[in-house]
DRENDRENMI-872395 format. One record per residue (C-alpha): x, y, z. Coordinates in steps of 0.25 Angstrom, whole numbers, plus 5000, padded with zeros to 4 digits. Each point is the difference from the previous one (the first is absolute). Example, Ala and Ser with C-alpha at 12.3 -4.5 7.8 and 13.67 -1.06 7.14 Angstrom:
// residues 2
504949825031 500650144998 
END
This chain:
// residues 306
438552324971 501249914999 501350095000 501549984993 501150055009 501450014993 501050015009 501550044996 501249985009 500850114994 501449985003 501450014997 500549904987 500249845004 499950035016 500149834997 501450014997 500450115010 501350005012 500350085011 501050124993 499449984986 499450134994 498650004995 499550054987 498550054996 500149994985 498949915001 499150135003 500250034984 499249874998 498850025008 499350114990 499549874990 499649935011 499150135006 499650014986 499449864997 499550005015 499050154995 499549934988 499249915009 499750105011 500949945011 500750115008 501249925007 500550035013 501350035001 500749945011 501250085001 501350005007 501350075003 500949994990 498850024987 499650125008 501150075000 500250004986 499350144995 499549974987 499449875005 499450075011 499450124990 499349904991 499449935013 499550135006 499450054986 499449854996 499650005016 499350164998 499449934988 499149895008 500849924989 500749925012 500349995017 501450025007 500149925011 501249935009 501049904999 501149975009 501149954998 500650025016 501549964997 500250134991 499050085005 500450105009 500350015011 501149934999 500249895013 501049885002 499349875001 500849855005 500249934986 499649875005 499449934988 500350074986 498850064996 499350154998 499550055012 498649995002 499450135006 499649925012 501449985005 500250135003 499750075014 498850075000 500550145002 500949984987 498749924992 499250125004 501050104995 500349914986 498550014998 499750145005 501250054990 499649944986 498650045002 500650155004 500949984985 499049954993 499050125003 501150104999 500449944985 498749984995 499150085008 499049875004 500049965015 500149854996 498849935008 500349864995 501149905002 500649874999 501349955007 501349954993 500049844998 498749995007 500450035015 498950035009 499749995014 499150085014 501050105000 500350064984 498549985001 499850105014 500950114993 499550004985 498550025008 500850125008 500850064988 498750004992 500049894992 498649954995 500349884992 501149885001 500249894990 501149925005 499249895003 500049874992 499049905002 500249854998 501550034998 501149995011 501350074998 500649935012 501349954993 500250134997 501450055009 500050135004 501350085006 499949985015 498849904999 499849864994 498850004995 498950104993 498650005001 499149874998 498650034995 499449884996 498950005011 499550164996 498850004993 499750084987 499150105005 500050145003 500150045015 500550125010 501149995006 500150115010 499450135001 499850064986 500949894994 499449894991 500749894992 499649964987 500949884997 500649964988 499249914991 500849875003 499449865001 500549865000 499349934988 499949854995 500550004986 500649934988 501050104997 501549975002 501350004995 500149855002 499349885001 500349995013 499750145002 498750014995 499649855008 500350095014 499250124994 498849894998 500249955014 500350125008 499850114992 501050124997 500050155005 499450084990 500250164999 499450104993 501650024995 500249984986 501449975005 500049875006 498549954995 499650004984 498950064995 499049875001 500549985014 499450155004 498849974992 499849895007 500350075015 498950114996 499049884998 500549935014 499750175005 498750004996 499549885004 500350045013 499150134997 501450095004 499750144992 501350054996 501349964992 501450045006 501049994988 501550035002 501350034993 501350055003 500450124990 501449934999 499349894994 499650094989 501450024995 500849914992 501149955011 499450075011 499549875007 500249835001 498450004993 500650104988 501449974995 499750074986 499050074991 499449854996 499749975014 499550155003 499149984989 499449865004 499750085014 499250104990 499349904995 499649935013 499550145005 499150034988 499249865001 499950035014 499650145000 499049954985 499449895011 499850105012 499350104990 499149914993 499649945015 499550145004 501150045011 500350155000 501250055001 500350085015 501350045009 500349975013 499550135006 498950014994 499549855005 500450035012 498850125000 499149884994 500249895009 500350085013 498850005007 499649854997 501349955006 
END
């Protein structure tokens, strides 16, 4: 059986443009229902990896709770360490938003524990799935996730480097170029179900020079409509299937569902283009025999195999 997992980084509006001191709004919560209807139409229950400001939105928390109770979604955790309590001042050396892994071990644990407890209080659901903000991981983070009861992490992007992403007190993000696209046990009960990402040789590109480079060196492809076309995602599916990988992990940001919510969806036309890409992918994976599944259920399916 092949499985299709939809993950949603559920966070405040246009965090790409956020700077310290700016208010964080959550208007994008009003645009999630359309996406949820799309997922339900195809029988693909999404995993809403939810951060601090979004779970504070009472109406949205109630909506997620109701959908989760009916079996139509999962509520997981997504942490933006720079605005998730408790506050802790880091030394600003490089100007990027801080990775969770920049904080002292005890502060990391407090931030993770606080958010998990808050989500449980607001929704009645204790999350067991997690994605780190800005794809940041290290051994200590995994140790803490296992310690607090998280069962599935999905923060790793195989074949993709985030090394040039600057943090607040550290100069580089994670480099996952050598990470395999495979499910594996990390520590204790914690299992990694990495994003479906892969460097693939493709004719696609915005210019002749760009296309030539993508043919020779390959292009980083994601199951992510914000950065890849429907055609590129369908090509990625074929590559993954040839490798015998039994699942696809798709991701979006909740803010990409709203005009002006992200750099990728600045207006309604771009939002509609986004939905068109999702429809094409969802239709293809349905015809290819994939079954929708949530991370918590996928864990139960694979936990004794890894």
